[in-house]
VEXMAR-378340 format. One record per residue (C-alpha): residue number from 1; residue in one letter; x, y, z. Coordinates in pm, 1 decimal. Layout:
N
<NUM a <X Y Z>>
...
This chain:
335
<1 x <-3701.7 8175.0 -9658.9>>
<2 x <-3449.3 8418.7 -9482.4>>
<3 x <-3347.4 8401.0 -9114.9>>
<4 x <-3493.6 8729.9 -9063.3>>
<5 x <-3868.2 8608.9 -9159.8>>
<6 x <-3826.7 8288.3 -8946.4>>
<7 x <-3789.3 8489.8 -8625.3>>
<8 x <-4053.5 8727.0 -8739.0>>
<9 x <-4278.8 8364.8 -8753.8>>
<10 x <-4188.4 8287.3 -8412.9>>
<11 x <-4229.2 8647.5 -8229.1>>
<12 x <-4577.5 8654.7 -8433.3>>
<13 x <-4677.4 8321.6 -8274.3>>
<14 x <-4535.2 8447.6 -7921.0>>
<15 x <-4750.0 8742.7 -7977.9>>
<16 x <-5089.0 8529.0 -8074.0>>
<17 x <-5008.6 8319.8 -7757.4>>
<18 x <-4959.4 8582.4 -7497.3>>
<19 x <-5282.8 8740.5 -7622.0>>
<20 x <-5447.7 8398.9 -7605.6>>
<21 x <-5320.3 8415.3 -7193.5>>
<22 x <-5460.9 8746.8 -7211.0>>
<23 x <-5819.3 8632.0 -7286.9>>
<24 x <-5851.8 8365.6 -7037.8>>
<25 x <-5720.8 8645.4 -6745.7>>
<26 x <-6026.0 8876.7 -6899.4>>
<27 x <-6271.8 8567.4 -6863.6>>
<28 x <-6140.5 8488.4 -6499.8>>
<29 x <-6231.7 8863.3 -6449.5>>
<30 x <-6536.4 8837.6 -6597.0>>
<31 x <-6669.8 8570.7 -6354.7>>
<32 x <-6496.0 8785.2 -6075.5>>
<33 x <-6619.2 9086.6 -6132.1>>
<34 x <-6975.1 8931.8 -6189.3>>
<35 x <-6965.7 8761.4 -5926.5>>
<36 x <-6855.7 9019.5 -5669.5>>
<37 x <-7142.2 9280.5 -5824.1>>
<38 x <-7381.2 9012.0 -5701.1>>
<39 x <-7254.4 8987.8 -5376.2>>
<40 x <-7220.9 9362.6 -5328.2>>
<41 x <-7520.8 9480.9 -5497.6>>
<42 x <-7332.2 9759.9 -5708.0>>
<43 x <-7224.0 9688.7 -6054.9>>
<44 x <-7064.5 10032.6 -6031.9>>
<45 x <-6884.3 9979.7 -5709.0>>
<46 x <-6722.0 9665.8 -5819.6>>
<47 x <-6622.0 9800.5 -6112.2>>
<48 x <-6475.1 10115.1 -5958.7>>
<49 x <-6306.0 9846.4 -5706.6>>
<50 x <-6141.0 9659.0 -5962.3>>
<51 x <-6015.0 9933.3 -6213.4>>
<52 x <-5882.4 10110.9 -5843.5>>
<53 x <-5714.3 9789.4 -5688.5>>
<54 x <-5531.4 9738.3 -6005.3>>
<55 x <-5429.1 10126.8 -6047.2>>
<56 x <-5286.8 10079.0 -5648.7>>
<57 x <-5095.7 9841.3 -5780.1>>
<58 x <-4917.5 9951.0 -6052.5>>
<59 x <-4845.2 10299.4 -5836.2>>
<60 x <-4708.6 10068.1 -5584.6>>
<61 x <-4457.5 9902.6 -5881.9>>
<62 x <-4362.7 10240.5 -6024.7>>
<63 x <-4102.1 10357.0 -5757.4>>
<64 x <-3937.1 10007.5 -5825.8>>
<65 x <-3893.9 10075.6 -6229.7>>
<66 x <-3659.3 10319.5 -6327.8>>
<67 x <-3738.8 10226.8 -6692.6>>
<68 x <-4106.3 10295.5 -6580.3>>
<69 x <-4132.4 10622.9 -6443.6>>
<70 x <-3867.6 10731.8 -6712.3>>
<71 x <-4138.4 10621.0 -6981.4>>
<72 x <-4423.0 10779.0 -6782.4>>
<73 x <-4223.4 11113.9 -6809.1>>
<74 x <-4199.6 11058.0 -7159.9>>
<75 x <-4574.2 11013.2 -7217.0>>
<76 x <-4674.3 11305.8 -7028.0>>
<77 x <-4377.2 11494.5 -7245.8>>
<78 x <-4570.9 11356.2 -7510.9>>
<79 x <-4873.5 11522.3 -7406.9>>
<80 x <-4750.3 11858.4 -7350.0>>
<81 x <-4618.5 11834.2 -7729.7>>
<82 x <-4859.2 11730.9 -7896.1>>
<83 x <-4974.7 11695.7 -8227.6>>
<84 x <-4726.2 11542.0 -8453.3>>
<85 x <-4419.2 11390.7 -8318.4>>
<86 x <-4612.4 11414.9 -8032.5>>
<87 x <-4929.8 11230.2 -7812.3>>
<88 x <-5241.1 11358.8 -7884.0>>
<89 x <-5487.3 11372.7 -7582.7>>
<90 x <-5718.9 11159.6 -7753.1>>
<91 x <-5484.9 10840.7 -7762.0>>
<92 x <-5431.4 10862.0 -7395.9>>
<93 x <-5826.9 10763.9 -7341.9>>
<94 x <-5808.9 10364.9 -7413.0>>
<95 x <-5856.6 10344.4 -7027.8>>
<96 x <-6217.0 10443.9 -7133.1>>
<97 x <-6281.6 10058.6 -7296.2>>
<98 x <-6153.1 9897.4 -7000.2>>
<99 x <-6387.5 10133.0 -6764.7>>
<100 x <-6695.0 10033.8 -6977.9>>
<101 x <-6572.1 9648.3 -7057.7>>
<102 x <-6550.3 9597.0 -6639.2>>
<103 x <-6827.2 9782.6 -6540.3>>
<104 x <-7074.1 9589.8 -6838.5>>
<105 x <-6881.6 9265.5 -6651.4>>
<106 x <-7094.2 9341.0 -6327.8>>
<107 x <-7417.1 9494.1 -6507.7>>
<108 x <-7459.4 9115.4 -6712.8>>
<109 x <-7265.7 8854.8 -6635.2>>
<110 x <-7497.2 8732.6 -6343.1>>
<111 x <-7805.1 8728.8 -6605.7>>
<112 x <-7632.8 8618.7 -6938.7>>
<113 x <-7336.4 8406.2 -6792.0>>
<114 x <-7010.7 8410.7 -6882.1>>
<115 x <-7071.8 8217.7 -7196.9>>
<116 x <-7319.1 8474.6 -7365.1>>
<117 x <-7125.0 8743.9 -7233.1>>
<118 x <-6825.0 8665.5 -7452.2>>
<119 x <-7040.6 8570.7 -7710.3>>
<120 x <-7134.1 8917.2 -7744.1>>
<121 x <-6796.3 9049.2 -7643.1>>
<122 x <-6680.6 8866.9 -7973.9>>
<123 x <-6918.3 8977.5 -8188.4>>
<124 x <-6777.4 9338.7 -8115.2>>
<125 x <-6395.3 9229.9 -8117.8>>
<126 x <-6406.7 9061.6 -8442.6>>
<127 x <-6497.7 9264.8 -8677.9>>
<128 x <-6400.5 9629.1 -8508.9>>
<129 x <-6068.1 9498.8 -8496.5>>
<130 x <-6059.1 9388.6 -8880.9>>
<131 x <-6175.8 9782.1 -8877.2>>
<132 x <-5904.2 9921.1 -8698.6>>
<133 x <-5627.2 9714.3 -8868.2>>
<134 x <-5720.3 9853.4 -9188.9>>
<135 x <-5747.3 10260.3 -9079.9>>
<136 x <-5410.0 10237.1 -8924.5>>
<137 x <-5541.4 10306.6 -8610.7>>
<138 x <-5299.4 10057.1 -8424.1>>
<139 x <-4908.3 10193.6 -8354.3>>
<140 x <-4832.9 9948.2 -8638.8>>
<141 x <-4968.9 10134.9 -8916.5>>
<142 x <-5232.6 9980.7 -9199.3>>
<143 x <-5249.8 9606.5 -9201.2>>
<144 x <-5434.8 9546.5 -9564.4>>
<145 x <-5728.6 9317.4 -9530.5>>
<146 x <-5653.3 9002.2 -9677.0>>
<147 x <-5867.7 8662.3 -9758.8>>
<148 x <-5679.0 8525.9 -9418.1>>
<149 x <-5736.3 8817.5 -9218.9>>
<150 x <-6106.2 8861.6 -9330.2>>
<151 x <-6183.5 8454.7 -9304.7>>
<152 x <-6053.0 8479.5 -8904.3>>
<153 x <-6334.1 8715.3 -8764.1>>
<154 x <-6582.6 8526.5 -8989.9>>
<155 x <-6517.9 8207.2 -8841.2>>
<156 x <-6553.0 8357.8 -8497.4>>
<157 x <-6873.9 8483.8 -8544.8>>
<158 x <-7014.7 8153.6 -8669.3>>
<159 x <-6783.0 7983.8 -8344.6>>
<160 x <-6978.1 8232.6 -8096.2>>
<161 x <-7336.3 8165.7 -8241.6>>
<162 x <-7237.0 7790.8 -8244.4>>
<163 x <-7137.1 7822.8 -7875.2>>
<164 x <-7457.2 8048.4 -7781.4>>
<165 x <-7681.9 7701.8 -7850.6>>
<166 x <-8014.2 7728.0 -7677.3>>
<167 x <-7914.8 7925.6 -7357.6>>
<168 x <-7872.0 8277.2 -7584.0>>
<169 x <-8277.3 8243.2 -7654.8>>
<170 x <-8347.3 8229.1 -7290.4>>
<171 x <-8089.3 8509.0 -7127.8>>
<172 x <-8192.2 8843.8 -7100.0>>
<173 x <-8064.2 8959.1 -7430.7>>
<174 x <-8126.3 9304.1 -7429.3>>
<175 x <-7830.2 9349.9 -7185.4>>
<176 x <-7593.8 9172.1 -7474.8>>
<177 x <-7584.7 9517.2 -7597.6>>
<178 x <-7292.4 9626.9 -7297.6>>
<179 x <-7077.6 9346.2 -7398.0>>
<180 x <-7124.0 9432.7 -7743.1>>
<181 x <-7016.5 9779.0 -7724.2>>
<182 x <-6728.0 9674.1 -7472.6>>
<183 x <-6617.7 9421.2 -7724.4>>
<184 x <-6606.1 9741.8 -7986.4>>
<185 x <-6432.9 9953.4 -7738.2>>
<186 x <-6152.4 9698.4 -7604.9>>
<187 x <-6071.1 9695.6 -8024.9>>
<188 x <-5962.7 10089.6 -7976.4>>
<189 x <-5845.5 10041.6 -7622.9>>
<190 x <-5572.6 9798.4 -7759.9>>
<191 x <-5476.6 10057.1 -8049.9>>
<192 x <-5453.0 10334.6 -7815.8>>
<193 x <-5294.7 10165.5 -7522.6>>
<194 x <-5061.8 10066.4 -7827.3>>
<195 x <-5021.1 10436.0 -7917.6>>
<196 x <-4894.5 10527.5 -7578.7>>
<197 x <-4652.9 10261.4 -7547.7>>
<198 x <-4498.1 10321.4 -7898.4>>
<199 x <-4471.6 10693.5 -7784.7>>
<200 x <-4152.8 10588.1 -7522.0>>
<201 x <-3859.0 10621.3 -7701.7>>
<202 x <-3659.2 10289.1 -7673.4>>
<203 x <-3386.1 10315.9 -7380.5>>
<204 x <-3023.7 10309.9 -7471.7>>
<205 x <-2844.0 9962.7 -7433.6>>
<206 x <-2663.9 9950.8 -7101.8>>
<207 x <-2317.5 9923.7 -7034.9>>
<208 x <-2257.8 9563.3 -6989.4>>
<209 x <-2403.2 9561.2 -7348.5>>
<210 x <-2752.4 9382.8 -7216.4>>
<211 x <-3102.0 9529.3 -7379.6>>
<212 x <-3212.1 9771.3 -7129.9>>
<213 x <-3575.0 9737.2 -6981.1>>
<214 x <-3851.6 9832.5 -7169.3>>
<215 x <-4112.5 10105.6 -6941.3>>
<216 x <-4355.9 10174.6 -7178.7>>
<217 x <-4587.4 9855.1 -7123.6>>
<218 x <-4599.3 9951.2 -6783.2>>
<219 x <-4656.1 10346.6 -6871.4>>
<220 x <-4914.8 10238.8 -7127.3>>
<221 x <-5082.0 10012.1 -6831.7>>
<222 x <-5068.4 10306.1 -6592.4>>
<223 x <-5220.2 10581.4 -6791.8>>
<224 x <-5509.6 10307.2 -6897.3>>
<225 x <-5564.3 10251.7 -6538.8>>
<226 x <-5539.6 10614.5 -6431.5>>
<227 x <-5860.8 10760.5 -6700.1>>
<228 x <-6046.6 10402.2 -6664.4>>
<229 x <-6038.2 10447.6 -6263.1>>
<230 x <-6135.8 10812.8 -6256.4>>
<231 x <-6423.6 10775.2 -6542.2>>
<232 x <-6557.2 10519.3 -6293.8>>
<233 x <-6563.9 10686.6 -5972.9>>
<234 x <-6743.7 10967.3 -6182.6>>
<235 x <-6983.6 10692.5 -6253.2>>
<236 x <-6995.5 10539.4 -5928.7>>
<237 x <-7045.5 10892.0 -5730.7>>
<238 x <-7362.0 10919.3 -5953.3>>
<239 x <-7514.8 10590.5 -5865.7>>
<240 x <-7475.6 10651.0 -5541.4>>
<241 x <-7600.9 11008.5 -5542.3>>
<242 x <-7928.4 10847.1 -5781.8>>
<243 x <-7984.6 10544.5 -5637.0>>
<244 x <-7871.2 10545.8 -5255.3>>
<245 x <-7560.9 10319.5 -5106.4>>
<246 x <-7585.2 9976.3 -5168.7>>
<247 x <-7750.2 9679.9 -4982.8>>
<248 x <-7495.5 9399.7 -5034.6>>
<249 x <-7217.9 9272.0 -4825.0>>
<250 x <-6812.5 9241.1 -4923.8>>
<251 x <-6769.7 8847.3 -4939.3>>
<252 x <-6451.9 8676.5 -4718.9>>
<253 x <-6343.7 8534.8 -5072.0>>
<254 x <-6029.0 8729.0 -5144.7>>
<255 x <-5977.8 8584.1 -5501.8>>
<256 x <-6313.9 8779.6 -5580.9>>
<257 x <-6107.3 9099.1 -5518.5>>
<258 x <-5875.9 8992.8 -5772.5>>
<259 x <-6032.8 9178.2 -6077.6>>
<260 x <-5764.5 9479.0 -6029.8>>
<261 x <-5475.4 9226.9 -6110.8>>
<262 x <-5648.2 9043.4 -6367.2>>
<263 x <-5712.8 9377.1 -6595.7>>
<264 x <-5317.0 9448.0 -6559.2>>
<265 x <-5232.4 9085.6 -6691.6>>
<266 x <-5427.7 9149.0 -6969.3>>
<267 x <-5407.6 9529.4 -7018.4>>
<268 x <-5050.0 9478.3 -6985.0>>
<269 x <-4988.7 9175.2 -7222.0>>
<270 x <-5212.6 9418.4 -7486.9>>
<271 x <-4978.2 9688.1 -7492.6>>
<272 x <-4683.8 9436.4 -7506.4>>
<273 x <-4789.1 9279.9 -7868.1>>
<274 x <-5027.2 9517.1 -8006.6>>
<275 x <-4742.3 9682.2 -8220.0>>
<276 x <-4601.7 9314.3 -8349.2>>
<277 x <-4930.1 9156.6 -8414.2>>
<278 x <-5217.6 9389.3 -8464.5>>
<279 x <-5539.2 9453.6 -8357.3>>
<280 x <-5656.4 9166.2 -8535.6>>
<281 x <-5439.5 8889.8 -8448.3>>
<282 x <-5465.8 9002.5 -8077.4>>
<283 x <-5846.4 9060.7 -8083.8>>
<284 x <-5845.0 8692.6 -8217.3>>
<285 x <-5565.3 8541.9 -7951.9>>
<286 x <-5790.8 8710.6 -7699.4>>
<287 x <-6120.6 8565.1 -7837.0>>
<288 x <-5923.8 8211.9 -7824.2>>
<289 x <-5841.8 8257.0 -7457.3>>
<290 x <-6160.3 8398.4 -7346.7>>
<291 x <-6375.1 8154.3 -7516.6>>
<292 x <-6181.6 7818.5 -7409.4>>
<293 x <-6101.4 8022.0 -7073.0>>
<294 x <-6481.1 8032.1 -7026.4>>
<295 x <-6498.2 7645.4 -7120.1>>
<296 x <-6280.3 7566.5 -6865.9>>
<297 x <-6412.2 7805.0 -6556.3>>
<298 x <-6756.7 7669.8 -6657.0>>
<299 x <-6609.5 7240.9 -6620.6>>
<300 x <-6438.2 7379.6 -6316.2>>
<301 x <-6698.3 7597.1 -6112.6>>
<302 x <-6896.8 7405.6 -5878.5>>
<303 x <-7278.0 7422.0 -5959.8>>
<304 x <-7201.7 7553.5 -6300.3>>
<305 x <-7391.2 7389.7 -6588.9>>
<306 x <-7154.0 7159.1 -6784.2>>
<307 x <-7059.9 7270.0 -7146.1>>
<308 x <-7246.4 7047.3 -7410.7>>
<309 x <-7099.4 6978.1 -7748.1>>
<310 x <-7201.8 7288.3 -7901.6>>
<311 x <-6972.2 7463.6 -7686.2>>
<312 x <-6689.5 7215.8 -7749.8>>
<313 x <-6706.8 7295.7 -8114.3>>
<314 x <-6771.8 7676.2 -8113.6>>
<315 x <-6427.1 7660.0 -7946.6>>
<316 x <-6258.5 7441.4 -8135.9>>
<317 x <-6386.7 7674.6 -8440.7>>
<318 x <-6237.1 7958.9 -8226.9>>
<319 x <-5910.7 7798.0 -8224.3>>
<320 x <-5953.8 7794.1 -8622.3>>
<321 x <-6043.7 8130.5 -8654.2>>
<322 x <-5748.7 8243.1 -8486.5>>
<323 x <-5505.3 8012.8 -8671.3>>
<324 x <-5609.7 8071.0 -9034.7>>
<325 x <-5485.6 8457.9 -9060.2>>
<326 x <-5148.8 8315.8 -8854.5>>
<327 x <-5127.2 8011.3 -9142.3>>
<328 x <-5174.3 8288.7 -9426.8>>
<329 x <-4908.7 8504.0 -9321.2>>
<330 x <-4677.6 8195.7 -9304.1>>
<331 x <-4740.6 8119.5 -9640.2>>
<332 x <-4678.5 8450.2 -9789.2>>
<333 x <-4378.0 8527.5 -9618.8>>
<334 x <-4238.5 8176.3 -9703.7>>
<335 x <-4316.2 8280.1 -10085.9>>
C-alpha cells in the first residue's frame, strides 16, 4: 500500500465524516423549519425565509472573501462561455432541489414527524445517488456499481423500514411523497453544486508558499441559495395571491430562525466533499447523520415521544450501510 493510497483513504474517511455532520444539520433544519411553519401558518413563507436568510448571510460574507468573489466571477464567466469547457445554465439549478427540500419540511414535518420525514427522504436519496454516480453526473466522473456500493443503499432502505415501525402506519403517508421527491432532488443538487464548484480553477499558491484559499465552495453555495431563494419567493407570492396572508405569528424563539444558517452548513459541506467521495457516499453519510440526528433530537426535545428499540436498530443499520462501501473501497485499494 502506497503513501498516496493511505492519504486518499484518510481523505475519503474525512469526507464521509463531514457528510455525516451535514446530515445532522439537515435533520436539525427539518425540525426547526417544521416548527416555524406551524407557528407562522405558512410553509411557503417559512421556506422563503429560511433560504432568503441564508442568502443574506452569504452576501454579507462575500465582501470579506477575495477568493469567494474571484470564484463567483469564474462561475459567471463559465456561464457566458457555456458548452464544453464552460458551465451550462442547467448546472446552476441545484438550488431548486434545496428549495423543494426546505418547502417539504414546512409542508410535512409537523404531520409526519422528523423520523418518517427522514425515512421518505432517505428512500429517494439512497437509490438516486447510486444512479447519478453511475451516470457520471457529479464532477468526479462515472463511479461503477460494485457489490459494496449497491449493498449500501439496500441496507439503508431496510434501515428506514425498521425505523418506521408502527408510526409509519398511522402517519399521513400521502404527504411522504414530498420528502421522497426531495430526496431524489437532493442527489441532483449535490451533483450540480459539485459541478459549479469544479468549474472554478484552483488559485495559484501564495507568495509565502502556503496554499491559496478555495473560494469554489462559497461560490457554489451562493449560487445554490440565489436560485433557491428566487424560486421560493415566486412560490410564496403565488400562495399569497391564492390563499391570502398567513394567519400565524412569528415566535420569539430565535433558534427557529436558524434554518438558513443550517442550510449553509450542509450545502457548503456537500459542495466541498462531493468531488472527493462521490454522490453515493455523500448521500449515505448524510443519511447516517440525518437518522442519528433525528434520533438525538427525539431524545433531547421536550415532549417528544422517546425512540423505541426499532429506531435504535434502524440507526445502527444505517451506520453499517455507510461503512460497507467504505470498507469495500479500502479492501480494493489494499489489493
